[in-house]
N, C-alpha and C positions, 0 to 999 in steps of 0.2 A: 854083152852086146845089145844096146837099145835098139828096138825097131819100132819106128813110128809110122803108123798107117793113117792116112787122111783121106776120107770120101768127101767130094764137094761136087757141085755143078760143073760139068765140063766147061762151060761157057767162062768160068771165072779163071781158067788157066790159060795164060799166054805164055810165051817163052820166059818173059821177065818175071811174072808172078811166080811160076813154076821154080825158077832159080832162086828168087827171094824166099819162098816158103821153105825149100830145102835147107838153104843156108841158115835162116833164122831158127827152124826147129832143131837143127844141129847144134847151133849157138846155145839154145835153151838146154838141150841135153848136157853140154859140155859146162854150163854154169852150175848144173846141179850135182853132176857126177866127178867133175874136174877134167882137166885138159887131156888126160890119157884116153878118155872115151870118145873123143872125136873121131879118130880113125876107124873106130868100131860101130860108129852109129849109121844105121840105115834109115832112110826115109822113102817111103812107097806112097805115091799119090794115085788115088783111084778116081778118075774123072767119071762122073755118071750123068748120063742125059737127064734133063729136068723131067721129062716124062716118065722116068723110072723111079722118081721120088714120090712119096706120100706125105703130105703135111697136113695135119688137122682133118684128116679124112679126104683130102682133095689131091689131085694130081699136081706135082710141082710146076708143070707148065700151064696150069690154068690162070 
């Protein structure tokens, strides 16, 4: 069973982007492993507040 975990800025997730991301990541797993894997593919989205990221030594919300 593929488990795909994604961490991203919480502001990037809307109901529509969440739906599309889950669908397209599942599509990608299916294209690699074949159609039988679709029903066994899990996608977990971890929205993280910008202030919890550090990028190039700076907080993500600066």
